[in-house]
VMD Tcl script that draws the C-alpha trace (Angstrom):
set ca {
  {-19.54 -5.74 -5.26}
  {-18.84 -9.21 -3.46}
  {-18.29 -9.29 0.03}
  {-14.90 -10.12 1.82}
  {-14.60 -13.67 2.82}
  {-11.94 -14.70 5.82}
  {-10.68 -17.31 8.03}
  {-8.90 -16.00 11.27}
  {-5.92 -18.13 12.30}
  {-5.16 -16.46 15.43}
  {-1.63 -15.56 16.85}
  {1.36 -16.95 14.65}
  {5.17 -17.21 15.64}
  {8.00 -17.62 13.14}
  {11.36 -16.74 12.00}
  {11.85 -13.19 11.45}
  {12.89 -11.85 7.95}
  {14.77 -8.84 9.22}
  {16.81 -10.04 12.48}
  {16.78 -13.74 11.37}
  {15.83 -14.91 14.77}
  {13.96 -18.16 15.42}
  {10.37 -18.04 16.71}
  {10.53 -14.43 17.44}
  {8.27 -12.59 14.91}
  {4.98 -12.55 16.34}
  {1.72 -11.73 14.09}
  {-2.01 -12.23 14.00}
  {-2.98 -14.12 10.57}
  {-6.01 -14.84 8.53}
  {-6.92 -16.30 5.03}
  {-8.76 -14.31 2.64}
  {-10.79 -16.40 0.16}
  {-11.86 -13.08 -1.41}
  {-11.21 -9.58 -0.41}
  {-13.29 -6.48 -1.41}
  {-10.66 -3.61 -2.47}
  {-12.00 -1.19 0.07}
  {-11.99 -3.71 2.86}
  {-8.13 -4.28 2.01}
  {-7.78 -0.67 2.24}
  {-9.45 -0.23 5.59}
  {-7.15 -3.34 6.66}
  {-3.88 -1.95 5.91}
  {-5.02 1.29 7.51}
  {-5.12 -0.88 10.70}
  {-1.90 -2.14 10.14}
  {-2.46 -5.47 8.28}
  {-0.62 -6.46 5.01}
  {-1.46 -9.28 2.59}
  {1.27 -11.90 0.86}
  {-0.74 -13.55 -1.60}
  {-4.00 -14.47 0.02}
  {-2.63 -14.58 3.58}
  {-3.10 -11.53 5.42}
  {-0.96 -10.56 8.77}
  {-0.96 -7.98 11.22}
  {2.30 -7.82 13.63}
  {2.00 -7.86 17.16}
  {4.38 -4.81 17.53}
  {4.57 -4.79 21.18}
  {5.68 -8.27 21.17}
  {7.37 -9.11 18.19}
  {11.14 -8.76 17.65}
  {11.10 -6.10 15.00}
  {8.05 -3.71 15.33}
  {6.85 -3.02 11.79}
  {4.84 0.24 11.53}
  {2.69 1.00 8.39}
  {4.29 3.60 6.08}
  {2.78 5.74 3.38}
  {3.91 8.86 1.26}
  {1.58 11.40 -0.06}
  {2.25 11.57 -3.56}
  {0.78 14.92 -4.14}
  {3.41 16.35 -1.45}
  {6.27 14.40 -2.49}
  {9.62 16.15 -3.55}
  {12.52 14.82 -5.48}
  {15.73 14.85 -3.74}
  {19.13 15.11 -5.59}
  {19.78 11.44 -5.35}
  {16.50 10.97 -6.86}
  {17.32 13.18 -9.71}
  {20.68 11.48 -10.19}
  {19.20 8.22 -10.63}
  {16.62 9.71 -13.00}
  {19.60 11.43 -15.22}
  {21.55 8.26 -15.23}
  {18.39 6.03 -16.39}
  {17.55 8.92 -19.24}
  {21.43 8.98 -20.43}
  {21.52 5.22 -20.56}
  {18.18 5.19 -22.73}
  {19.39 8.32 -24.73}
  {22.95 6.97 -25.48}
  {23.34 3.41 -24.23}
  {25.87 4.58 -21.83}
  {26.31 2.63 -18.41}
  {27.53 5.03 -15.53}
  {28.29 3.51 -11.99}
  {25.90 4.36 -9.26}
  {27.18 7.10 -7.14}
  {28.42 6.35 -3.65}
  {25.39 8.21 -1.96}
  {22.85 6.81 -4.25}
  {20.25 6.15 -1.36}
  {17.63 8.08 -1.26}
  {19.14 11.72 -0.07}
  {18.04 12.74 3.16}
  {19.50 16.57 2.89}
  {16.14 18.14 2.52}
  {13.69 15.83 4.32}
  {12.17 16.14 7.71}
  {13.92 12.91 8.77}
  {17.27 14.03 7.86}
  {19.16 12.63 10.92}
  {17.81 9.09 10.51}
  {20.50 6.66 9.57}
  {21.32 6.25 5.80}
  {19.46 3.02 4.20}
  {22.14 0.72 3.15}
  {20.36 -0.55 -0.07}
  {17.53 1.00 -1.53}
  {16.67 -2.18 -3.51}
  {16.09 -4.40 -0.73}
  {12.54 -6.02 -1.06}
  {10.64 -6.49 2.04}
  {11.14 -10.33 3.23}
  {8.20 -12.62 2.40}
  {6.42 -14.02 5.63}
  {6.41 -17.35 6.58}
  {3.05 -18.73 5.88}
  {1.41 -20.79 8.80}
  {1.24 -24.69 8.54}
  {-2.68 -24.25 8.94}
  {-4.83 -24.51 5.73}
  {-7.70 -22.76 5.47}
  {-11.06 -24.82 5.11}
  {-12.24 -25.69 1.58}
  {-15.22 -23.81 0.73}
  {-16.87 -22.96 -2.87}
  {-16.35 -18.94 -2.99}
  {-18.42 -18.45 -6.00}
  {-21.50 -20.62 -4.25}
  {-20.99 -18.54 -1.21}
  {-20.83 -14.86 -2.87}
  {-24.18 -16.12 -4.77}
  {-25.90 -17.16 -1.89}
  {-24.84 -14.15 -0.20}
  {-26.15 -12.11 -2.88}
  {-29.35 -13.65 -2.53}
  {-29.79 -12.93 0.92}
  {-28.91 -9.18 0.62}
  {-31.54 -8.98 -2.28}
  {-34.28 -10.38 0.10}
  {-32.94 -7.97 3.03}
  {-33.26 -5.28 0.48}
  {-36.52 -5.97 -0.66}
  {-37.62 -6.07 2.91}
  {-36.49 -2.74 3.75}
  {-36.80 -0.84 0.61}
  {-39.43 1.42 2.30}
  {-37.60 2.29 5.17}
  {-35.93 5.77 5.68}
  {-32.40 6.68 6.42}
  {-31.25 6.18 10.32}
  {-29.71 9.03 11.95}
  {-26.50 6.82 11.72}
  {-26.59 6.49 8.14}
  {-27.29 10.04 7.59}
  {-24.08 10.87 9.70}
  {-22.10 8.55 7.59}
  {-23.28 10.05 4.53}
  {-22.56 13.51 5.56}
  {-19.03 12.49 7.05}
  {-18.22 11.13 3.89}
  {-19.19 14.00 1.70}
  {-16.90 16.31 4.25}
  {-14.24 13.82 3.74}
  {-14.23 13.89 0.32}
  {-14.46 17.67 0.16}
  {-11.34 17.77 2.34}
  {-9.51 15.58 0.16}
  {-10.16 17.31 -3.23}
  {-10.40 20.53 -1.87}
  {-8.31 23.60 -1.35}
  {-6.48 24.13 1.93}
  {-7.42 26.91 4.34}
  {-3.52 27.66 4.58}
  {-1.98 28.01 1.35}
  {1.97 27.34 1.02}
  {3.72 30.42 1.78}
  {5.89 31.89 -1.21}
  {9.62 31.57 -0.90}
  {11.70 34.95 -0.62}
  {13.11 34.35 -3.89}
  {9.87 34.06 -5.68}
  {8.55 37.21 -4.28}
  {11.68 39.21 -5.36}
  {11.27 37.75 -8.93}
  {7.45 38.74 -8.89}
  {8.30 42.46 -7.58}
  {10.96 42.63 -10.25}
  {8.71 41.49 -12.93}
  {5.88 43.96 -11.98}
  {8.31 47.01 -12.18}
  {9.00 45.58 -15.77}
  {5.42 45.74 -16.50}
  {4.91 42.10 -16.92}
  {1.25 40.98 -16.22}
  {0.44 38.00 -14.04}
  {-1.17 36.41 -17.08}
  {2.26 36.55 -18.94}
  {4.28 35.05 -16.06}
  {1.95 32.29 -15.94}
  {2.12 31.31 -19.70}
  {5.88 30.25 -20.19}
  {7.68 27.89 -18.06}
  {10.65 29.52 -16.58}
  {13.88 28.25 -17.78}
  {15.06 27.89 -14.17}
  {11.82 26.10 -12.97}
  {12.47 22.82 -11.10}
  {11.71 19.75 -13.19}
  {9.18 17.72 -11.83}
  {8.97 13.80 -11.64}
  {6.93 13.68 -15.01}
  {9.48 15.86 -16.58}
  {12.17 13.45 -15.75}
  {9.94 10.52 -16.87}
  {8.58 12.30 -20.30}
  {12.33 13.01 -21.62}
  {12.23 9.97 -23.86}
  {12.38 10.81 -27.73}
  {12.46 8.70 -30.91}
  {16.03 8.83 -31.11}
  {16.86 7.20 -27.99}
  {19.13 4.01 -28.33}
  {16.96 2.19 -25.89}
  {13.26 2.13 -25.60}
  {11.72 1.44 -22.03}
  {8.10 0.70 -21.88}
  {5.96 0.03 -18.83}
  {2.80 -2.16 -18.99}
  {0.31 -2.42 -16.22}
  {-1.26 -5.92 -16.24}
  {-3.97 -7.24 -13.87}
  {-3.10 -10.74 -12.33}
  {-5.97 -12.00 -13.42}
  {-5.96 -11.08 -17.17}
  {-4.95 -12.81 -20.29}
  {-1.63 -10.30 -20.77}
  {-0.56 -11.59 -17.18}
  {-0.73 -15.16 -18.04}
  {0.91 -14.53 -21.57}
  {4.03 -13.13 -19.78}
  {4.07 -15.22 -16.84}
  {6.91 -17.42 -17.77}
  {8.97 -14.66 -18.23}
  {8.04 -13.07 -15.19}
  {8.77 -16.20 -13.09}
  {12.25 -16.70 -14.84}
  {13.14 -13.15 -13.69}
  {11.88 -13.54 -10.19}
  {13.94 -16.59 -10.16}
  {17.33 -14.72 -11.33}
  {16.37 -11.96 -8.89}
  {16.03 -14.35 -5.59}
  {19.23 -16.08 -6.32}
  {21.52 -13.29 -7.22}
  {20.38 -10.63 -4.93}
  {19.00 -12.63 -1.87}
  {20.93 -15.84 -2.22}
  {17.91 -17.60 -2.22}
  {17.23 -19.93 -5.08}
  {13.50 -20.87 -5.41}
  {13.38 -24.65 -5.54}
  {9.92 -24.55 -7.54}
  {7.53 -21.95 -8.58}
  {5.43 -22.42 -5.34}
  {6.82 -19.41 -3.43}
  {6.13 -16.94 -6.58}
  {2.62 -18.27 -6.98}
  {1.76 -18.28 -2.90}
  {3.38 -14.77 -2.74}
  {3.07 -12.70 -5.96}
  {0.86 -14.45 -8.41}
  {-1.88 -15.42 -6.22}
  {-4.30 -12.53 -5.18}
  {-7.73 -12.74 -3.11}
  {-8.98 -9.38 -4.89}
  {-10.85 -9.57 -7.86}
  {-10.70 -6.88 -10.61}
  {-13.16 -4.13 -9.87}
  {-13.98 -1.35 -12.41}
  {-16.33 1.34 -11.04}
  {-17.27 4.32 -13.12}
  {-15.88 6.87 -10.47}
  {-12.56 4.73 -10.26}
  {-9.04 4.88 -12.35}
  {-9.19 3.66 -15.71}
  {-7.31 0.63 -14.98}
  {-9.63 -0.18 -12.10}
  {-8.97 -1.52 -8.46}
  {-7.39 -5.01 -7.99}
  {-3.90 -6.48 -8.19}
  {-1.43 -5.86 -10.88}
  {2.13 -6.18 -12.02}
  {3.62 -3.40 -13.51}
  {6.26 -4.55 -16.09}
  {9.43 -2.94 -17.32}
  {10.30 -3.88 -20.54}
  {13.73 -2.59 -22.30}
  {13.84 -3.58 -25.87}
  {11.29 -6.18 -25.52}
  {13.01 -7.61 -22.67}
  {11.36 -7.68 -19.16}
  {13.93 -6.43 -16.61}
  {11.70 -5.60 -13.64}
  {8.42 -6.29 -12.22}
  {6.46 -4.00 -9.52}
  {3.81 -6.04 -7.94}
  {1.28 -3.40 -6.51}
  {-2.29 -3.25 -5.40}
  {-4.56 -0.50 -6.74}
  {-7.01 0.65 -3.88}
  {-9.65 3.26 -3.43}
  {-7.24 5.50 -1.64}
  {-3.65 4.36 -2.66}
  {-1.25 2.31 -4.63}
  {0.12 -0.53 -2.27}
  {3.55 -1.84 -3.08}
  {3.60 -5.47 -2.58}
  {7.17 -6.48 -4.01}
  {9.62 -5.38 -6.64}
  {12.28 -7.47 -8.40}
  {14.56 -6.90 -11.14}
  {17.22 -8.14 -13.57}
  {20.40 -8.13 -11.29}
  {22.55 -7.35 -14.58}
  {20.91 -4.01 -14.72}
  {21.65 -3.09 -11.06}
  {23.76 -0.04 -12.09}
  {20.37 1.88 -13.09}
  {19.32 1.61 -9.32}
  {15.80 -0.07 -10.48}
  {14.63 -0.24 -6.99}
  {14.71 3.42 -6.63}
  {13.52 3.93 -10.02}
  {10.51 1.33 -9.40}
  {9.55 3.72 -6.33}
  {9.81 6.85 -8.33}
  {7.69 5.13 -11.22}
  {5.03 4.03 -8.58}
  {4.79 7.58 -6.94}
  {4.27 8.90 -10.63}
  {1.44 6.33 -11.06}
  {-0.28 7.43 -8.16}
  {-0.10 11.19 -9.24}
  {-1.76 10.19 -12.44}
  {-4.50 8.15 -10.79}
  {-5.05 11.33 -8.37}
  {-5.69 13.53 -11.42}
  {-8.87 11.45 -11.83}
  {-9.51 10.23 -8.43}
  {-8.54 12.91 -5.96}
  {-8.64 10.71 -2.86}
  {-6.53 8.09 -4.38}
  {-3.10 10.11 -3.59}
  {-1.19 7.87 -1.46}
  {1.56 5.46 -1.87}
  {1.97 2.66 0.63}
  {5.34 1.29 0.99}
  {4.60 -1.69 3.11}
  {6.36 -1.53 6.71}
  {8.72 1.03 8.09}
  {10.98 -1.24 10.61}
  {13.32 1.34 12.44}
  {15.00 -1.46 14.65}
  {16.24 -2.77 11.34}
  {18.90 -0.38 9.97}
  {18.64 -1.76 6.41}
  {15.00 -1.24 6.01}
  {15.15 2.50 7.06}
  {15.60 3.75 3.96}
  {11.74 3.97 3.32}
  {11.51 6.99 5.70}
  {13.75 8.70 3.07}
  {10.92 9.53 0.99}
  {9.46 13.15 1.58}
  {6.05 13.51 2.80}
  {6.11 9.97 4.53}
  {3.75 8.87 7.49}
  {3.67 6.12 9.86}
  {0.50 4.71 11.47}
  {0.36 4.63 15.03}
  {-0.22 1.09 16.02}
  {-2.88 1.77 18.79}
  {-5.06 4.92 17.62}
  {-4.45 4.26 13.79}
  {-3.99 7.81 13.06}
  {-1.15 8.70 10.55}
  {1.69 11.02 11.89}
  {4.44 12.47 9.99}
  {7.78 10.59 10.15}
  {10.01 13.46 11.56}
  {13.17 13.51 13.64}
  {11.14 13.27 16.63}
  {9.51 10.12 16.04}
  {12.93 8.36 14.94}
  {14.39 9.88 18.31}
  {11.54 8.00 20.03}
  {12.09 4.84 18.12}
  {15.95 5.12 18.87}
  {14.89 4.88 22.50}
  {12.39 2.24 22.21}
  {11.61 0.02 19.17}
  {7.86 -0.13 20.05}
  {6.17 3.23 20.48}
  {2.50 4.24 20.51}
  {3.53 7.25 18.34}
  {0.57 9.41 18.97}
  {1.38 11.74 21.86}
  {-2.13 12.62 22.98}
  {-2.99 9.81 25.12}
  {-6.66 10.85 25.06}
  {-6.92 9.85 21.70}
  {-8.92 6.52 20.79}
  {-9.32 4.30 18.02}
  {-12.36 5.74 15.99}
  {-12.98 2.44 14.43}
  {-12.92 0.60 17.87}
  {-14.98 -2.68 18.01}
  {-17.19 -2.90 20.98}
  {-18.41 -6.16 22.06}
  {-21.50 -5.28 23.82}
  {-22.47 -3.07 20.74}
  {-21.30 -4.56 17.71}
  {-20.64 -8.64 18.61}
  {-24.18 -9.59 17.60}
  {-23.95 -8.23 14.08}
  {-21.10 -10.01 12.85}
  {-21.62 -12.05 9.90}
  {-20.74 -15.79 10.16}
  {-20.61 -18.52 7.52}
  {-21.21 -21.93 9.04}
  {-21.25 -23.80 5.80}
  {-21.53 -22.65 1.84}
  {-25.18 -22.35 2.32}
  {-25.99 -21.16 5.95}
  {-25.21 -17.42 6.84}
  {-26.12 -16.15 10.10}
  {-24.93 -13.34 12.56}
  {-23.44 -13.97 15.67}
  {-26.59 -12.89 17.60}
  {-28.73 -15.49 15.74}
  {-26.38 -18.48 16.25}
  {-26.23 -18.06 20.05}
  {-30.13 -17.79 19.88}
  {-30.12 -21.24 17.90}
  {-27.30 -22.79 19.79}
  {-27.27 -21.10 23.51}
  {-23.64 -20.79 23.32}
  {-20.42 -20.51 20.83}
  {-17.17 -21.96 21.60}
  {-15.24 -19.57 19.36}
  {-16.50 -16.38 21.16}
  {-13.52 -15.14 22.49}
  {-11.72 -15.94 18.89}
  {-14.37 -13.82 17.20}
  {-13.79 -10.97 19.33}
  {-10.21 -11.17 18.89}
  {-10.60 -11.02 15.24}
  {-13.12 -8.41 15.24}
  {-10.88 -5.79 17.41}
  {-7.81 -6.58 15.09}
  {-9.91 -5.75 11.76}
  {-12.06 -2.95 13.57}
  {-15.51 -2.21 13.50}
  {-16.18 -1.59 9.99}
  {-14.53 -4.52 8.72}
  {-15.66 -6.84 11.29}
  {-19.47 -5.91 10.30}
  {-18.83 -5.99 6.48}
  {-16.73 -9.10 6.06}
  {-17.76 -12.55 6.32}
  {-16.35 -14.94 9.16}
  {-15.49 -18.53 8.41}
  {-16.16 -20.69 11.31}
}
mol new
graphics top color blue
foreach p $ca { graphics top sphere $p radius 0.5 }
foreach p [lrange $ca 0 end-1] q [lrange $ca 1 end] { graphics top cylinder $p $q radius 0.2 }
display resetview
C-alpha cells in the first residue's frame, strides 16, 4: 500500500460558493500527490474534503458559512413518504414511459425524521459548489520515484526490526481495532423494541396456533417495502431500461465514456447553474482527476477502494453521473450531475437513494463500510439544509471530531449561532490530537525525490527548520495518525 504524499498550502481565502461573498470563505488547503484510501477516510473524519487533488478543511469558527461534515448510517436509514413517491414515479416512467410532474413537496420529507422542525430544503438536486482552487501550484515531484524510494526505505527498516516484539502500544492498538470491529459487526446490546401493532399481531398468530417459523417464512402482504425492493422492481416488459455502471476513474471504461460524461456535465452546469464551462479544465480538476489509486484488498468490496463514477444509462443514453469515493468505512459523495431534460424524475434525490443502496450492498460484504458521506451540511445556507433530511444523519463536531445525531436540538443551537462546538461535554477532547512535544520529531518529510527524513533527524542535521510552525499547524489539522503516516513535501 503506497504512502500518501501531500504539500500543505496553509490558510486560504476565497469567494464563498454558498453566500457568494468575496474573500470571506476561509479554509486550510493542501495538494495531494497521492492519497491512500484509509488516509482519506481519516481526513474526512477530521473535516477535510477533496476536490480533485486539492484537499481543504473549512475554518469553521472564522469562515462566513461554517461547514459541518455530515454522514448517514445506511443500515439505519428509513425511506420517507417523499422518497417513496420519487421511487414510484421513476418506476412508472420506466414501466409505462409516463412522465409525471414532481409533487410540490418532493424535497426529502421531514415528517418522520428526528430533525422534523428544520427548514425544508429548497431543491434536493443542488450539488455542492466547487471550491475555488488556490493560485499556488504544488512543487513538481516524480510521485512514482518517491513511492519506489519509500518502499526501499520501509523494506530496509522492516528487515532491521524483524526480530523485535510488538510494543505495548502496538498491542493496545491491535486490541482496540479488534474491539471496534466487533462493535461494528456485532449485535447491539439493546435490541429495538417491537411496535405495539407487531406485538398484537404476534399474540393473534399465537392464538391461531401459527409457529414463529411459519411467521418468518412468507413476507407479509402489508410489510413495508425496503429501498432494495423499490429498486429491484424492473421487469423485461418495461418500456425503458435503466442500467447503472460503476467505473473506476483510472480504468479503460471510464476513458471510453469520458466524452459523453463531459458533454453531460457541460449541459448540467449551463442549464442548472447558469455557469457554462469555457473548457474542460474545471471538469478535469474537480471530477476527473483523483489522487487515490485503485486498491483491491482481499477483505474489501468487489469493486475495491478508490474514486469512481456511477453512471446512469437510460436506453443506452447517459443521463446522470454520481462522482463518489469508495473508502474503508464509507462511500463519500463528491458531486452529482444529470441531464436537465430528466428533471421531472428528481434525479438528485434518486442518486442519493441509489448511493445509499450501494453502501448497503457493500456493508453486506464489509460490515464496517456502512456510512454514506454527503459532504458538508451548511445550516446557515437554507438551500443546503436538504442534506439533513435523510434519516440517521450525523454531524461531526469540529473540535472533538466525534459524531452526533442531527436532531432538532442541534438545529436550534445552529439557529442561535452558525458556529457551534456541537459536543456538549466540555471535557471531551480530540482522541487523535497531535502533540508537538511527543509527535513532531516523527513526522516524515520529503526533501527531494531521493531524500526522506523525519523532522527530528532534519533538525539534527541542520540545527533548525524555518517551516517548524507550518509543519505543526499541518500536523494538528490532519491529526496524529495521518501526520505520522503521510509524507509532507517541504
